C-alpha positions, 0 to 999 in steps of 0.5 A: 422092787421085784416083779411081784412087789409092784402094784398092778394098776388095772386092779386099782382101776377096777375097784375104782370103777366099782366104787364109783358105780356103787356110789351112783346106784346108792344115791339113786336109791337114797342109801336104802330108803326106797321112796319116790317123791309124788310132787315131781313133774311128769317129765322127771318121773319118766326121766327117773325111771329111764335112769334107774332102769339104765343104772341098774341094768348097767351096774346092779349086781355087777359092781359088788361082784367085781369087788368080790373078784378083786378080793380074791385076787388081792388074797392070792397076791398077799399069800404069794408075797408072804410065801416069798418072804418065808411067811405063812399069811393064812392066820394073819388073814383070819385076823385081818377078816376079824378087823374088816368085820369091825369096819363092816359093823361100823359102816353099818351103823349108818348104811344097813346095806353094808357089804363089808361085814358079809365079805369078812365072814365069807372070806374065811373060806379062802383059808382052807380052800386056798390049799386045794388044787386049782381045778378043785377050786374052780369046780367048787366056784362054778357049783356055787355060782349055779345056786345049788339051793335054788336048784333044790327049790326049783325041783320042789317048785316043778313038782308043786306048781300051783302052790302059793308063795308069799312074799320074801321075808326080807320085804317085811323087815325092810318095811320096818326100816322106813320108821327109823330111816325117815325119822329125825333120831340118829340113835334110833337109826344106828339101833335100827341099822344094827338090828332090823336093817342087818336082819333085812339085808342078810335075808335079802342076800340069802333070798337072792343067792348073793352068799353063794355068788360072793363065795364063788367070786372069792374063789375065782379071784383067788385062782386068777390071782394065783395065775397072775391073770391080770399082768399083761402078756400076749397070751393073757391079752388074747385070753381076756378078749376070749372071755370078753366075747364068750361073756357077751355070747352067754349074756344075750340068751340069758338076758332074753330068757329073763325078759321072757320068763313071765310068758314062758312059765306060768308058775309063780313059785317056778319063776321065783327059783328060775329068776334067782338062778338067771339073775345070777348068770346074767350078773356073772356074765355082764360082769365079766364083760365089764371087767375084761372090757375095761382091762382090754381098754386099759392097754390101749394108748390114750384110753388106758390114761383116762381110765387112770382116773379110777385108780386113786378110787381103787387104792382107797376103796375101803375108805371110799366105801365108808365115806360114801355111807356117811355122807350119803346117810346124812344127805338123804336119811331123816336124821340128816338133810332127809333129801329122800323126800325131794329127790328122785333118780335124776337128782340122785344121780346129779348128786352122785356125779358131784360126790364123784368129782369131789371124792376123785379130787380128795382121793388124788390129793390124798394118794399123792401125799400118802401110801394108804387111804385113811382106813386102809392105813388103819387096816394095814397097821392093825393087820401087821401088829406084832409082826416081826 
């Protein structure tokens, strides 16, 4: 096995960490049913708020970014490996994204917040952009990360500071979703998820600049993967530490500005655009703290072996993402157990931890017997169909 063919373990750890944190977040938000029981004791309501705020501060908006970054890294690895064999991977990647879209649609039937279908469509930008010079790719990525549409909106807002604004359009659609998510009909839930729910999710991602962020991270991940950025060397270890500390330096003032924005800016229309821009930069810097903090710790004896716990999750990240949607929808939605009516963030976190333990045991058992996860196997086989 050549060096380029060896699996880079830290990538599995990072994917696994992301999938676990996503699982915990999805559980406290009842897999998109934002309902807070009124019958819980006061002390638990207070604890629910602490858990909710803490988990979203730590992982909200960061976990999907880790996945997006790893998505770009993986594409670079696949592109390089096929080039070493004398093959072009770009058309095969197009087919691979079509297959991922299929998995995304399947996942969307039970969980309207599915991200796979969005990744499948936005992933197509890697096909033409991967042929550009590295500097050009980085410039485009950082321009996207700066939320160009929101800067235009901000320019308009500054010139119309007193203009009244309505609630985001996605809120209206999310309001409609409660009718079928809380109902007892699986058929209506599937139909609603694929229509109203998907519309709400797409609008929400647009309103919060997620499309630009995901595209930017795909490109940054590709650049990192092309440079084999996550393969340990002394030079890269030093660079990891510099990025880690620089991300902290950037994160603290951005966070302070976020928390004081209401006092600094009285115009609601101006605050809305600034919030999207600042949220993007805050999530990006904190995502870098997580990624490179974990990467640095992974190199340390003793700590690295403990972080290996996340590796089986990461090797089966596609399967785990779909499985958690199926299980979570059954636990919380009306057609299943309907536990959204009784569980706050505390109970949701406990359920999430239990599911994490069970899925961890399953992942370790499965990967000891198989090379790929169940859905990874299907994706791999279908990707290379008719390959000679």
